[in-house]
A tleap script that builds the chain and sets N, CA, C and O, in Angstrom:
source leaprc.protein.ff14SB
mol = sequence {
  NMET ALA LEU ILE LEU GLY ILE GLY PRO ASP
  SER ARG VAL ALA GLY TYR GLY VAL ALA ILE
  VAL ALA ALA ALA MET LYS ASP ILE PRO VAL
  PHE GLU CYS ALA ALA PRO SER VAL LYS GLN
  ALA VAL ILE GLY LYS GLY SER ALA ASP LYS
  ALA GLN MET GLN LYS TRP CYS ARG LEU CTYR
}
set mol.1.N position { -8.386 3.145 -3.280 }
set mol.1.CA position { -6.731 2.165 -3.160 }
set mol.1.C position { -6.565 2.587 -2.126 }
set mol.1.O position { -6.494 3.762 -1.766 }
set mol.2.N position { -6.473 1.479 -1.448 }
set mol.2.CA position { -6.022 0.700 -0.148 }
set mol.2.C position { -4.699 0.215 0.277 }
set mol.2.O position { -4.018 -0.715 -0.158 }
set mol.3.N position { -4.532 0.887 1.035 }
set mol.3.CA position { -2.841 0.296 1.509 }
set mol.3.C position { -3.112 -0.573 2.690 }
set mol.3.O position { -3.795 -0.264 3.667 }
set mol.4.N position { -2.266 -2.101 2.404 }
set mol.4.CA position { -2.702 -3.124 3.451 }
set mol.4.C position { -1.106 -2.742 4.524 }
set mol.4.O position { -0.196 -2.179 3.915 }
set mol.5.N position { -0.947 -2.970 5.577 }
set mol.5.CA position { -0.575 -2.645 6.701 }
set mol.5.C position { -0.709 -3.524 7.390 }
set mol.5.O position { -1.725 -4.111 7.018 }
set mol.6.N position { 0.115 -4.452 8.985 }
set mol.6.CA position { -0.032 -4.900 9.854 }
set mol.6.C position { 1.616 -4.957 10.587 }
set mol.6.O position { 2.809 -4.721 10.393 }
set mol.7.N position { 0.926 -5.306 11.250 }
set mol.7.CA position { 2.173 -6.433 12.316 }
set mol.7.C position { 3.223 -6.992 11.945 }
set mol.7.O position { 4.321 -6.436 11.969 }
set mol.8.N position { 3.044 -8.014 11.603 }
set mol.8.CA position { 3.961 -8.804 11.229 }
set mol.8.C position { 3.692 -9.636 9.784 }
set mol.8.O position { 3.428 -10.779 10.156 }
set mol.9.N position { 3.635 -9.597 8.275 }
set mol.9.CA position { 3.901 -10.498 7.396 }
set mol.9.C position { 2.296 -11.004 7.858 }
set mol.9.O position { 1.332 -10.242 7.785 }
set mol.10.N position { 2.215 -12.293 8.295 }
set mol.10.CA position { 0.790 -13.112 8.682 }
set mol.10.C position { -0.044 -12.106 7.982 }
set mol.10.O position { -0.498 -12.133 6.839 }
set mol.11.N position { -0.182 -10.924 9.213 }
set mol.11.CA position { -1.723 -10.408 9.030 }
set mol.11.C position { -1.694 -9.215 7.764 }
set mol.11.O position { -2.755 -8.803 7.293 }
set mol.12.N position { -0.766 -8.868 7.426 }
set mol.12.CA position { -0.319 -8.136 6.025 }
set mol.12.C position { -0.867 -9.218 4.914 }
set mol.12.O position { -1.210 -8.683 3.860 }
set mol.13.N position { -1.029 -10.866 4.975 }
set mol.13.CA position { -1.173 -11.155 3.833 }
set mol.13.C position { -2.698 -11.404 4.093 }
set mol.13.O position { -3.469 -11.277 3.142 }
set mol.14.N position { -3.375 -11.895 5.839 }
set mol.14.CA position { -4.813 -12.054 5.445 }
set mol.14.C position { -5.426 -10.719 5.052 }
set mol.14.O position { -6.421 -10.562 4.345 }
set mol.15.N position { -4.300 -9.311 5.906 }
set mol.15.CA position { -5.706 -7.988 5.324 }
set mol.15.C position { -5.687 -8.291 3.967 }
set mol.15.O position { -6.658 -8.826 3.433 }
set mol.16.N position { -4.391 -7.919 3.184 }
set mol.16.CA position { -4.759 -8.204 1.692 }
set mol.16.C position { -5.817 -9.399 1.090 }
set mol.16.O position { -6.756 -9.137 0.337 }
set mol.17.N position { -5.545 -10.484 1.476 }
set mol.17.CA position { -6.936 -11.396 1.241 }
set mol.17.C position { -8.085 -10.535 1.211 }
set mol.17.O position { -8.531 -9.867 0.278 }
set mol.18.N position { -8.485 -10.665 2.382 }
set mol.18.CA position { -9.599 -9.925 2.699 }
set mol.18.C position { -10.026 -8.574 1.980 }
set mol.18.O position { -11.247 -8.416 1.985 }
set mol.19.N position { -9.263 -7.510 1.329 }
set mol.19.CA position { -9.413 -6.625 0.695 }
set mol.19.C position { -9.341 -7.157 -0.727 }
set mol.19.O position { -10.000 -6.537 -1.562 }
set mol.20.N position { -8.544 -8.356 -1.181 }
set mol.20.CA position { -9.084 -8.595 -2.339 }
set mol.20.C position { -10.700 -8.980 -2.404 }
set mol.20.O position { -11.407 -8.296 -3.144 }
set mol.21.N position { -11.353 -10.173 -1.564 }
set mol.21.CA position { -12.262 -10.275 -1.995 }
set mol.21.C position { -13.437 -9.752 -1.604 }
set mol.21.O position { -14.500 -10.166 -2.066 }
set mol.22.N position { -13.339 -8.449 -0.399 }
set mol.22.CA position { -13.950 -7.306 -0.696 }
set mol.22.C position { -14.061 -6.288 -2.222 }
set mol.22.O position { -15.033 -5.771 -2.773 }
set mol.23.N position { -12.886 -6.299 -2.491 }
set mol.23.CA position { -13.269 -5.353 -3.776 }
set mol.23.C position { -13.913 -6.315 -5.135 }
set mol.23.O position { -14.631 -5.924 -6.055 }
set mol.24.N position { -13.576 -7.164 -4.973 }
set mol.24.CA position { -14.142 -8.214 -5.799 }
set mol.24.C position { -15.732 -8.430 -5.669 }
set mol.24.O position { -16.495 -8.191 -6.605 }
set mol.25.N position { -16.217 -8.975 -4.233 }
set mol.25.CA position { -17.338 -8.413 -3.902 }
set mol.25.C position { -18.174 -7.167 -4.586 }
set mol.25.O position { -19.392 -7.316 -4.682 }
set mol.26.N position { -17.735 -6.267 -4.939 }
set mol.26.CA position { -18.275 -5.490 -5.175 }
set mol.26.C position { -17.679 -4.392 -6.542 }
set mol.26.O position { -17.743 -3.185 -6.777 }
set mol.27.N position { -17.038 -5.726 -7.287 }
set mol.27.CA position { -16.700 -5.416 -8.465 }
set mol.27.C position { -15.911 -3.800 -9.036 }
set mol.27.O position { -16.103 -2.905 -9.859 }
set mol.28.N position { -14.762 -4.275 -7.760 }
set mol.28.CA position { -13.582 -2.762 -7.741 }
set mol.28.C position { -12.392 -3.557 -8.135 }
set mol.28.O position { -11.838 -4.505 -7.577 }
set mol.29.N position { -12.060 -2.716 -9.609 }
set mol.29.CA position { -10.874 -3.316 -9.273 }
set mol.29.C position { -9.096 -3.007 -8.510 }
set mol.29.O position { -8.657 -1.859 -8.431 }
set mol.30.N position { -8.485 -3.930 -8.142 }
set mol.30.CA position { -7.298 -4.364 -7.990 }
set mol.30.C position { -6.131 -4.144 -8.569 }
set mol.30.O position { -5.959 -4.746 -9.628 }
set mol.31.N position { -5.222 -3.419 -8.169 }
set mol.31.CA position { -3.963 -3.466 -8.840 }
set mol.31.C position { -3.118 -3.825 -8.100 }
set mol.31.O position { -3.485 -4.060 -6.949 }
set mol.32.N position { -1.904 -3.982 -8.383 }
set mol.32.CA position { -0.679 -4.678 -7.633 }
set mol.32.C position { 0.453 -3.788 -8.424 }
set mol.32.O position { 0.757 -3.613 -9.604 }
set mol.33.N position { 1.055 -3.176 -6.762 }
set mol.33.CA position { 2.512 -1.763 -7.350 }
set mol.33.C position { 3.777 -2.060 -6.438 }
set mol.33.O position { 3.577 -2.001 -5.225 }
set mol.34.N position { 4.938 -2.343 -6.838 }
set mol.34.CA position { 6.039 -2.509 -6.015 }
set mol.34.C position { 5.839 -1.343 -5.674 }
set mol.34.O position { 5.139 -0.376 -5.974 }
set mol.35.N position { 6.638 -1.656 -4.952 }
set mol.35.CA position { 7.296 -0.110 -3.210 }
set mol.35.C position { 7.855 0.151 -3.966 }
set mol.35.O position { 7.034 -0.292 -4.769 }
set mol.36.N position { 8.901 0.659 -4.821 }
set mol.36.CA position { 9.659 1.387 -5.774 }
set mol.36.C position { 8.509 2.556 -6.757 }
set mol.36.O position { 8.697 3.771 -6.694 }
set mol.37.N position { 7.719 2.142 -7.346 }
set mol.37.CA position { 6.726 2.874 -7.982 }
set mol.37.C position { 5.456 3.420 -7.417 }
set mol.37.O position { 4.692 4.173 -8.020 }
set mol.38.N position { 5.289 2.927 -6.089 }
set mol.38.CA position { 4.059 3.547 -5.274 }
set mol.38.C position { 5.557 4.828 -4.241 }
set mol.38.O position { 5.085 5.942 -4.472 }
set mol.39.N position { 6.539 5.010 -3.605 }
set mol.39.CA position { 7.320 5.871 -3.725 }
set mol.39.C position { 8.057 6.592 -5.166 }
set mol.39.O position { 9.217 6.779 -5.533 }
set mol.40.N position { 7.495 6.707 -5.400 }
set mol.40.CA position { 8.200 7.240 -6.905 }
set mol.40.C position { 6.555 7.999 -6.806 }
set mol.40.O position { 6.253 8.924 -6.052 }
set mol.41.N position { 5.782 7.410 -7.645 }
set mol.41.CA position { 4.565 8.150 -6.930 }
set mol.41.C position { 4.156 9.343 -6.224 }
set mol.41.O position { 3.653 10.382 -6.650 }
set mol.42.N position { 4.545 8.903 -4.801 }
set mol.42.CA position { 3.804 10.003 -3.843 }
set mol.42.C position { 5.344 11.050 -3.289 }
set mol.42.O position { 5.279 12.209 -2.880 }
set mol.43.N position { 6.649 10.197 -3.445 }
set mol.43.CA position { 7.674 11.412 -2.969 }
set mol.43.C position { 8.108 12.309 -4.466 }
set mol.43.O position { 8.181 13.537 -4.436 }
set mol.44.N position { 8.297 11.748 -5.368 }
set mol.44.CA position { 9.125 11.124 -6.746 }
set mol.44.C position { 9.725 11.006 -6.245 }
set mol.44.O position { 10.190 12.119 -5.999 }
set mol.45.N position { 10.242 10.282 -5.739 }
set mol.45.CA position { 11.798 9.398 -5.700 }
set mol.45.C position { 11.735 7.495 -5.537 }
set mol.45.O position { 11.723 6.801 -4.520 }
set mol.46.N position { 11.707 7.156 -6.833 }
set mol.46.CA position { 11.895 5.616 -5.945 }
set mol.46.C position { 12.256 4.971 -5.143 }
set mol.46.O position { 11.689 4.045 -4.564 }
set mol.47.N position { 13.523 5.510 -4.987 }
set mol.47.CA position { 14.754 4.985 -3.712 }
set mol.47.C position { 13.991 6.028 -2.395 }
set mol.47.O position { 14.884 6.619 -1.788 }
set mol.48.N position { 12.885 6.289 -1.969 }
set mol.48.CA position { 12.847 7.069 -0.586 }
set mol.48.C position { 12.559 6.241 0.132 }
set mol.48.O position { 11.963 5.213 -0.189 }
set mol.49.N position { 13.012 6.604 1.475 }
set mol.49.CA position { 13.576 5.615 2.414 }
set mol.49.C position { 11.777 5.488 4.006 }
set mol.49.O position { 10.728 6.124 4.110 }
set mol.50.N position { 12.116 4.874 4.448 }
set mol.50.CA position { 10.971 4.874 5.300 }
set mol.50.C position { 10.383 6.068 6.309 }
set mol.50.O position { 9.195 6.285 6.544 }
set mol.51.N position { 11.643 6.846 6.889 }
set mol.51.CA position { 11.279 8.187 7.262 }
set mol.51.C position { 10.748 9.368 6.765 }
set mol.51.O position { 10.233 10.351 7.298 }
set mol.52.N position { 11.060 8.960 5.309 }
set mol.52.CA position { 10.953 10.110 4.461 }
set mol.52.C position { 9.032 9.435 3.753 }
set mol.52.O position { 8.125 10.210 3.449 }
set mol.53.N position { 8.983 8.622 3.713 }
set mol.53.CA position { 7.404 8.056 3.462 }
set mol.53.C position { 6.343 8.363 4.410 }
set mol.53.O position { 5.151 8.572 4.182 }
set mol.54.N position { 7.057 8.354 5.650 }
set mol.54.CA position { 5.669 8.538 6.851 }
set mol.54.C position { 6.190 10.334 7.142 }
set mol.54.O position { 5.214 11.038 7.402 }
set mol.55.N position { 7.010 10.796 7.131 }
set mol.55.CA position { 6.965 12.773 7.072 }
set mol.55.C position { 5.926 12.616 6.424 }
set mol.55.O position { 4.870 12.443 7.033 }
set mol.56.N position { 5.973 12.641 4.571 }
set mol.56.CA position { 4.968 12.745 3.602 }
set mol.56.C position { 3.240 12.647 3.957 }
set mol.56.O position { 2.386 13.497 3.706 }
set mol.57.N position { 2.972 10.537 5.008 }
set mol.57.CA position { 2.274 10.949 4.703 }
set mol.57.C position { 1.199 11.535 6.262 }
set mol.57.O position { -0.015 11.608 6.449 }
set mol.58.N position { 2.311 11.826 7.042 }
set mol.58.CA position { 1.873 12.813 7.939 }
set mol.58.C position { 1.465 14.187 7.761 }
set mol.58.O position { 0.782 14.896 8.500 }
set mol.59.N position { 2.120 14.487 6.415 }
set mol.59.CA position { 1.268 16.098 6.061 }
set mol.59.C position { 0.003 16.168 5.488 }
set mol.59.O position { -0.878 17.009 5.665 }
set mol.60.N position { 0.035 14.535 4.313 }
set mol.60.CA position { -1.538 14.840 3.349 }
set mol.60.C position { -1.972 13.248 4.377 }
set mol.60.O position { -3.081 12.726 4.267 }
savepdb mol mol.pdb
quit
């Protein structure tokens, strides 16, 4: 699983494209998830704010 982060929207789109192509070249499946779904899976709360997500990511 890859999490695409960037400074601005253009860098995220470019990073996303590179990740998709790299995965396709290695026959790795790619899945898209809505932000609330990821938050629900990580924090247990789909409406978690940015600070909660950052805290969890730092802990693990």
